[in-house]
N, C-alpha and C positions, 0 to 999 in steps of 0.2 A: 298658371298662377301668373295672373298681369305680372310681365315685367313694369319696377319704376321707371321713370326716366332717369337718364343718369344726371341731372342736376339736382334732382330727390336726395339720389342715393349720397349726390357730395354734403346735400345738407344735414341730414343724419347723421353721416358719418363724422363729420367738423361739428354739429351739433353738440354730435355724445362726445366726443374728445375735449370741447372747448367747456362742455358742464364737468365731466370726469378731472379736467387740469383744475379748474374751480375750486373742486370740491377738495380737491388735495394741497393746492398752492395757498389757499386763504385759510388762515392761523388766526384764530385770535390772538391778539395783545397780549400778552403774560403781565399778570399783576406782579405787583414789587413784593420781595419777599422778605422779611426780617423775623429773625428766629434768634432766643437767648442761646449760647452755646453749653449750656448745664455746668455739670462739674463735673467732676470725679466722686467714688463713692463715700472717699473717706473726708470730702470734701463741703465748705457750705458755700465757696464764692469760686468766679474763676475770674480772670480776665484774658484780653486778647490782645497780642504785641505785633502779630504781621500778618501774612497773605501772600498768598504764590500769587505768580502777575496773571495767569490765566482765572485765579479767582476762585478754585475750586478748593484749595487747605489754608485751614486758618491755624497761626500760630499762638499759645499763649500757654497760660500759668495757672494748677489750681491746686489747692492742697502743698505750696509748696513745691511742684513736681511739671516740671516742661509737657505741653501737651500738644497732639494734632487734632484736628477738628475737620472732619468731611461732613457734607450733607447727606450721603449715606452710610458711614460709620460713625456717624457722632464725635464724642469727645473720647481718645486715648492717648493713657499717659505714656511717655518714654522715657520713665524708669528715672535711672542715678549712675554715676559711674561706681565701680566698688569704693564702700565701704563708705558713701556719701548717704546724706539724709535730704540734700536739698537739688532744686534744679531748674533751669529756667533758660527759654528758646526765645532768640534775639534776630534770630535771620533766617530766609527762608528762599530755596533755589526758585526760578520763575516757573519747573512744575509741582514743584511739592516734594520733589522725593526725596531731596535732601535739607537737613536742617540742622544750622549752629544755634550754640548758645554755653552754660557754663553753668556746671553739677559740683555743688561744695559740700563741704562736711561739719559746717556751720550753720544751723536753721536761722539766717539773718538775712535780712534784704535791703536793697538800697539801689532804686533808682532798676528796680524789676532786675536785681543780677546778685550774684553769690557772694559771699564773704568766704575766702580761705578755697578759694575753686579753683578748678582747671577748665580749658574751652574744652568744647563736643565738639563733634560732629558726628550725626544721625543718619542712617537710611534704614530702610525696610530691611535689606539683608544683614547690612553689621549689626541694628541697635545702635547703640550709643557708645564712641569710642572716644578716650581721654588725646587730646592735639600735644599734651605735656606743656614743658616749661619751656622758654631759654635759660642757658647753663647758669647755675647757681641763684636761678628764680622759685621761688615757692607758690604763685599764683599766676593764672590767667585766664583771661575772657575774651572770647569771640563776639563781635558785634556787628559784622559784616559778610556777606557772601557772595560768590558770583555767579551769577545766572546758572551757568549748570553745577555749579555747586563745587565745583573741584579745588577753588580757591577759597579760603577761610583769612579773613582777616582780624585781626583785634590786638589785646595790649599783654604784653608780660613782665611780671614785678619781682623785686626782690624783698618790698614792704608792703605793710597793709595793703588792700586794695582800696581805690580812690586817693588815696594820695599821692601829690603831684611826682613826689621824690621818686626816682628810680624806673617808673613806666617807661617801657621800651614798646613799641610800633611791632608787631607782627603780620608776617604772609605764609600761607600754610599750604602745602600741597601735598600730593601724596609721596611724590618723587623727591621733594626737599626735606621733606619734614616742617617745623617750623624754624625758620628764619627771622631775625632780627633786621628791622630795616636801617637801624640806627639815630642818629640823633644830629643835628645843623649841628650844634656846637658840643662836643665832646670833652673839650678841654676844660671843661668847670667843675664844679665835686658833685653837683646832682642833676646829670641833663637828664630830659624825659620828652617820650613823645610817644603824641595817643592817635590813634586811627578815627577817621569820620566819615570814610565812603571808600568803595571800590567800582570800577569800572566794571560794565557786564564779562568783559571778557578775564577780568582779575588781572589785568597789567599794568595797572596806573591804581596807586593807591596815595588817598589825601586825607589830611591829620593836620597837625599842630605840634611843633619840638619848641620845648625850653631850657635855655642856659639858668633859669633861676633869677634871670633880670626882666629878659622879655620873653614874648610868646609870638611865634611865626607860625605861619601857615606853609605848609611842603607839600609839594605835588613827587611822589615817588616812583621810577621806573626800573627796568632791570637794567637797561644801558646806564642810564645815567645815575640811579640809585634817589637819595633823598634831596631837592633843591628847595632853598627856601622861595617863597612866594614875594618876599619884601611887605612893605607895609605902603598904606596911603601917605602916611606924614612920618617925620624924623622926627617933628618940633614939639617934641617931650621926651620926658626922663626916661620914662617905660613904654619902648613902642609895642601895639598890639595888634594884631592880625590872627586870623582862624580859616581852615576852611571848613564849612557846611557842607557840599555838596559837590558831586563828579556827575556829567553828562553821563551817557552809558558809555562813549567811544575813550572816553576820558580825554579828550580834548577840551574840555569848559570846564573850569573851577569857579564857585561859588564861597563867599563867605562874608567876609567883617572885618573890618578894620579901622581902628580908630582915625577921626580927622581934626582940624584945630576948628572950634567952633565959639566966636567971640573971646571969653577969659577962661574959657570950659573944653572939654575934648567928647565929642560926641562919638558914635561909632556909625560907618556907614557902609552900605554893601555894596560889594563889589563883584567883577564876573572879570576870569582872566582866561586867557588866549596865549597860547605859544607864539601868536602874530603880535599882539595888541599888549601881550603882559596886561597887569591888574589893572581894570578901568572902574573907577566910582560910576554907580547908578546914579543919576542926577534925579531929583523930586521934581514936580511938578507942585512943588508947597514952597513956600519961602526955606523950612529949613532943610537943610543937607543929612540929617540924620535919618536911620535907615540899617533896618533890620531883615536879614534871609531867612530864609527857611529850608527851601527847593530848587531846584532846576529840572526843568524835564529833560525826557530822553536823549535829545538831541541837543539840548543847550540853551535853545531860540528864548525858552518863559520860563522866569525867573518869580517867585513869589516870596514875600516876606510882610512888615508891614513900616512903617512910618509914622511919627509923632503927628499931630495936624495941630498944634497949639504949642506956644512958646514951654507952656509950662507942660514937661514931658512924663511926669510922673506916672505912663501909663496911657496916659491918655494916645493911643495910637490905631490908625487906620489898616486894614489889608490893603496891599498890592499888588499887582500884575503885571509885569514886566516884559516886552519886547523890543527889539533893535526899532520897530516902527512907528510903535506907539508909547514908548518910552515908558516910567512909572507912573501906572494910574491905578487912582483910588478905587476900591471893590464898594467902598461904604460901610452902610451897617443895617444891623436887622430892625433896629429900633431909629426912633426919628434923628437923623446925623444933628452933634450939635452945633451950634451956629454960634460967633462971641456973643456975649465975651463970655461964653463955654460955663454958663453955669450950672448947665446941664452934664454929666460925664457918661460918654460912649465908648467903645474900645472894639476894634478888629482886628484879627491876624491872620495872615492867609499861611495855612501850615504842611497841605498835601496837594498833590495836582496828578492827572491822570499823563503817563507817558507822551504824548504828547501836546499838552498843557493847557486844552480845550476844559476841562471842567476843574475847579478848586474848591478844596475843600479847605476849611476851619472852625473858627468860632469866632462871634460876638455879643458881647454881652450875656452872656452864660447860657446862650445857645450857640449849635453848632449849626453853620451855611454849607450851600453848598450853588457854585455858582457854577455858571456857563455865559457865552456873549449873549444869548438868545433870553435866556430869565434876568439874568443879573443875581445878586443876591438874595436866595431866599431859603426860609428855615428847612433845614433838614429834617426833621423829622413831623413839618406838615407837608413836605413834597410823599415821605414814604404813606401816608395817612391818605393823602388824597390819589394814591397812584393802588391802592389797595389791601396796602402793608396793618396787618393790626398790631399798633403799640399801645394799645389800652392799660394803663397804670404805668407805663416805662416813663424814664426819666433817663434819655441820654446823656454821657458828663463828658465824652472825651471820644475823639477820630483816631486813632490809632496808627493805619494803614488802609493803601486802596490798590486794587487791580491796575491793570497797566490799563486798561482801557476805560476805567473812570467810574465801571457801573456797580461793581463789589465791592463794598465798603466794610471795615470790621471797626470797633472800637472798646468802649465800655460803659455801663449803666448801673444803673439799680432797680434791677424788676421789681413786679406789683407786690412780693413780698417785702419789698423795702433789702434785698439782697446783691450784694456787689456782684454783677454778671456781664463778662462778655458778653459782645452780640457781632451778629452777621446785618449785613441787610444788600440787596439785590436791585439794581433801577435800570432796567434794561431798556434801550431805545424802545423807542416805539416809530416804524412796527419792527417785530421781532425777527428777525429771518431763520427761519424753519427747516432744519435738514432735509422734512418732508418732502420740503418746496419742490427740489430739482428731482428726489426719488418718485414723487407723487405724478410729476409733468412726465418721468419717462412710465410711469404705469398707467396713463392713460392712454400714453401715445400706443404704448404697446397692447391696452386695450382696445383702441380703438381699430389697430392692424389685425388683430385677431378677428374683431368682428365682421371687419371687412372679409377677410380670408372666408370666413363662414356664410357671409353671405353671398361673396361670386358662387361657392361650392351650390350653393342652394339653388343659386340660379342656372347651374351646369345641369345640376342635377334634376331640374322640372324641363330640359330643354324636351321636343319633341324628336326621338330618336332617327325618324324618318326625314326628317327636314332638310 
């Protein structure tokens, strides 16, 4: 057999390797995914309340029972605490393995929580386990959880739930059980405290405490206990501040506090750090009023809304704030209103990805998704344009988003007119495929094997007498 020139062999092997590499490495872009969550067999509706950071697990409620949903396993009920008939899931760990919520013995709902209930923590191994109550209390609810699920925070009360008097914020761990975080003012008749957020490792808790006259934002740590964050102004009879969210490491707290505005008092968003204290977020518009909804994991991006006209009855526009840009309007899905504001438009930013690059909210009865490159776009339209089937669906709300901002859950009305939770995924393009690296290795290995066989054949065909 006539041997091929060395350069020809090289081209054959290299060409084969590249062909194999391209075969394995080039994967088609994945279409957007959208699905209703369905409901339990004894129910006819469902709702979604949260999602794991990795986007793999959704929590919600169906037929008065807390549920856990995955794409592979579908919807599974989490059950109830003993002698209870109602449960509600409110928070989920980063990997979806731990869920916190409330289970009750009275089938009533308010803000997706249970009356006469007890906070619970659920895992696949333990099932639903009650966390108990603070001393002399009869009610508790869990409303947040640390990233690894080891810390649960919420409130416990000796009064009927959702009455402000008597509530006390708590922090629960396996080692300590439920521990009350106290109050900023305990020398009053009915002090109270509530929780609004917890750091990723569970070491920092933020919320609000009332002495029956004023409400003040607080930040709690093991070393310092509950520390009040103060007010933006004391120039009013009843100063007010509230903590809304906290960064992953607990160093940045965002919230709202009232400020003087002409002869009335408006609310302004603030950002608090240990170094700077409470700093109002100045708007780019003449009005100083603003309202905050969330902060990014590193505390550098804040979202919310602010009024765009002196008539502030709901005429707000969504904003995104960074230290370098200040408070920037995200606009509206409908045409922007203009003076004298005879038309009504509104928008608010409610959720964001961990890095703050993707923002979600609602505008004029529709849901939106915002990025720096696309601006504000209709979420349903984006999903449809990306290949998802939403025929007959009406999307009502976005309730949670994965850390990367690509998986979203919310509630809506399905094509049959029933209330149903939904999950959607808008993967980036191009999509990194796990097979890309494996395919490359396989191609290289295949080429190496081909080369060994090629060389063996050459050796076998050599003239032994040569």
